[in-house]
C-alpha positions in Angstrom: -37.5 -5.2 -27.6 -35.7 -3.2 -30.3 -33.7 -5.3 -33.0 -30.6 -3.8 -31.4 -31.5 -5.5 -27.9 -32.5 -9.0 -29.7 -29.1 -8.8 -31.2 -27.0 -8.3 -28.0 -29.1 -10.8 -26.1 -28.7 -13.1 -29.2 -24.7 -12.3 -28.7 -24.8 -12.5 -25.0 -26.3 -16.0 -25.4 -23.8 -17.4 -28.1 -20.8 -15.9 -26.1 -21.9 -18.7 -23.6 -21.3 -21.3 -26.1 -17.9 -22.9 -25.1 -17.6 -25.3 -27.9 -14.0 -25.6 -29.4 -15.2 -27.1 -33.1 -17.4 -24.9 -34.7 -15.3 -24.8 -37.7 -12.6 -22.5 -38.9 -13.2 -19.2 -40.9 -16.9 -19.6 -42.2 -17.3 -17.8 -45.3 -15.0 -15.7 -47.1 -14.5 -11.9 -45.8 -16.6 -9.3 -47.7 -14.8 -6.6 -49.5 -17.5 -3.9 -49.6 -21.1 -3.6 -48.4 -23.5 -2.9 -51.1 -27.0 -2.9 -49.5 -28.4 -1.2 -47.1 -29.3 -4.6 -45.3 -25.6 -5.7 -45.5 -24.5 -2.2 -44.3 -27.2 -2.3 -41.3 -26.0 -6.0 -40.2 -22.1 -5.0 -40.6 -22.9 -2.0 -38.0 -25.0 -4.2 -35.8 -22.1 -6.6 -35.9 -19.6 -3.9 -34.7 -21.7 -2.9 -32.0 -22.1 -6.4 -30.6 -18.2 -6.9 -30.8 -17.7 -3.7 -29.4 -19.9 -4.7 -26.2 -18.4 -8.1 -25.9 -14.9 -6.4 -25.9 -16.1 -3.9 -23.3 -17.4 -6.6 -21.2 -14.2 -8.4 -20.7 -15.8 -11.7 -22.0 -14.1 -14.2 -24.3 -16.1 -14.8 -27.3 -15.3 -17.5 -30.2 -16.6 -15.9 -33.3 -17.1 -19.4 -35.4 -19.1 -20.6 -32.4 -21.1 -17.3 -31.9 -22.2 -17.0 -35.9 -23.1 -20.7 -35.9 -25.0 -20.6 -32.8 -27.0 -17.4 -34.0 -27.4 -18.7 -37.6 -28.8 -22.1 -36.3 -31.3 -20.4 -33.8 -32.2 -17.8 -36.4 -32.7 -20.4 -39.4 -34.5 -23.2 -37.2 -31.6 -25.5 -37.3 -31.3 -28.3 -34.6 -29.3 -26.7 -31.9 -26.1 -28.1 -30.6 -27.2 -27.4 -26.7 -31.1 -28.2 -25.5 -32.3 -25.1 -23.7 -31.8 -26.7 -20.1 -28.0 -27.4 -21.6 -28.2 -23.8 -22.5 -29.5 -22.5 -19.5 -26.7 -24.3 -17.3 -23.9 -23.4 -19.7 -25.1 -19.5 -19.3 -25.0 -20.0 -15.3 -21.9 -21.4 -14.9 -20.0 -19.4 -16.8 -21.4 -16.4 -15.6 -20.5 -17.3 -12.5 -16.8 -18.3 -13.5 -16.5 -14.6 -14.9 -18.0 -13.0 -11.7 -15.4 -14.9 -9.9 -12.5 -13.7 -12.0 -13.6 -10.3 -12.3 -13.7 -10.1 -8.5 -10.3 -11.5 -8.0 -9.0 -9.5 -10.7 -10.4 -6.3 -9.0 -9.0 -7.4 -5.7 -5.5 -7.3 -6.9 -6.2 -3.9 -9.1 -7.6 -2.2 -5.7 -4.3 -3.3 -3.8 -1.9 -1.9 -6.4 -3.9 1.0 -7.3 -4.3 2.1 -3.8 0.0 1.5 -3.1 0.4 3.2 -6.5 -1.9 6.2 -5.6 -0.7 6.7 -2.3 3.0 6.9 -3.5 2.3 9.1 -5.8 0.3 11.5 -3.7 3.1 11.4 -1.0 5.9 12.5 -4.1 3.4 14.8 -5.6 2.5 17.0 -2.3 6.1 18.4 -2.0 5.7 19.6 -5.7 6.1 23.0 -6.3 2.7 24.9 -6.1 0.5 22.0 -4.7 -1.8 22.6 -1.5 -3.2 19.9 0.2 -6.6 19.9 2.1 -7.7 18.2 5.3 -9.6 15.6 3.1 -6.5 14.6 1.5 -7.2 16.7 -1.8 -4.5 18.4 -3.6 -4.5 20.8 -5.8 -2.5 23.4 -8.1 -4.2 27.0 -8.9 -3.8 27.3 -12.5 -5.5 30.4 -13.2 -7.1 32.6 -10.3 -10.7 33.5 -11.1 -12.4 36.8 -10.7 -16.4 36.0 -10.4 -18.2 34.5 -7.6 -17.5 31.1 -5.9 -20.3 28.5 -5.8 -22.0 27.0 -2.7 -22.8 23.1 -2.5 -26.3 24.0 -3.7 -25.0 25.7 -6.8 -25.2 24.4 -10.1 -22.2 25.1 -12.5 -20.7 25.0 -16.0 -17.2 23.6 -16.2 -14.8 22.3 -18.9 -12.5 19.6 -17.6 -10.2 16.7 -18.5 -9.4 13.7 -16.2 -6.6 11.3 -16.4 -5.0 8.5 -14.2 -1.9 9.0 -12.5 0.1 7.1 -15.5 -1.5 9.8 -18.2 -4.1 7.7 -19.6 -7.2 10.2 -20.3 -10.6 8.9 -19.7 -12.8 11.7 -19.8 -12.6 15.3 -21.3 -14.9 18.0 -22.1 -12.5 19.7 -24.0 -12.7 17.2 -26.8 -16.5 17.2 -27.2 -16.1 20.6 -27.5 -18.7 21.7 -24.9 -18.6 22.3 -21.2 -20.1 20.2 -18.7 -23.1 21.1 -16.5 -24.4 19.6 -13.1 -24.8 20.4 -9.7 -21.9 21.0 -7.4 -23.0 18.5 -4.5 -23.7 16.0 -7.1 -20.1 14.9 -7.9 -17.5 12.8 -6.5 -16.5 14.5 -3.1 -13.4 15.7 -4.7 -15.0 17.9 -7.2 -17.4 19.1 -4.7 -14.6 20.4 -2.4 -12.4 21.5 -5.5 -15.4 23.6 -6.9 -16.0 25.9 -3.6 -12.4 26.8 -3.8 -12.7 28.5 -7.0 -13.8 31.5 -8.6 -15.8 31.8 -11.7 -13.2 32.1 -14.5 -10.3 30.3 -12.7 -8.6 26.7 -13.4 -7.3 24.2 -11.1 -5.4 20.9 -11.3 -6.7 18.4 -8.7 -4.9 15.2 -7.2 -8.2 13.0 -5.9 -7.1 10.1 -3.5 -9.7 7.2 -4.2 -11.5 7.6 -0.8 -13.1 11.2 -2.3 -13.0 9.8 -5.7 -14.9 6.5 -6.7 -13.7 4.5 -3.8 -12.9 0.8 -4.4 -15.9 0.6 -6.8 -14.2 2.5 -9.4 -16.0 3.3 -12.8 -15.2 0.7 -15.2 -13.8 0.3 -17.9 -11.3 2.7 -17.5 -11.4 3.9 -13.5 -10.0 0.9 -11.9 -11.0 0.6 -7.9 -8.8 2.6 -5.6 -7.6 4.6 -8.6 -6.2 8.2 -7.8 -7.4 10.5 -10.5 -6.1 13.8 -11.7 -8.4 16.3 -13.1 -8.0 20.0 -14.7 -11.1 21.9 -13.8 -12.1 25.4 -15.5 -14.8 27.0 -13.9 -16.7 28.6 -16.6 -19.9 29.6 -14.9 -22.3 29.2 -12.0 -25.8 28.5 -13.5 -28.6 30.7 -12.3 
């Protein structure tokens, strides 16, 4: 197992410790990182913390540090191995229940908001609606070939939620994406076959032809309606 995986595993274990009296503040905060080991240690700490925040789990930093240090330095732990495993199982079950309940509420809310958005949007100037419920606006007509379901394409795109939150953009990365037409969400598969190389469209995808109830965490929630601007750069031969 890599050093990074060991650190992440240790963080996941420590996070499950729900103690509330681990001290207050620990050592003084460092103002600079003077050695390679200090910089590497800090970098791994940042990475672990980012993973914790993305997971949506609550982390008591003092308890985390104490649990990590006690284990790394061979100190007597506050929990036995059996207690540790029980705490982890109980905590994981509790978090799964909370996440499922939150997802159910989000699914209902997102579906209602997306349905209202699409209902209003279909009357906007230039919007066309297909039999699947896909809505699209032609921004620029292409002049090249049209892809088939078996084609592989190169595209530039930007994706947002209906509130304007951007969740992905090949433009920001400075490089177009490449993938098979039949290997993406149904809304994309359909939209790409309405385009010609050199063309650009804006699509509005209801959840049943996007990511459905599963969403695409952490940004795309369940039953989310999505908006994409898609530029068909080329069909890859």
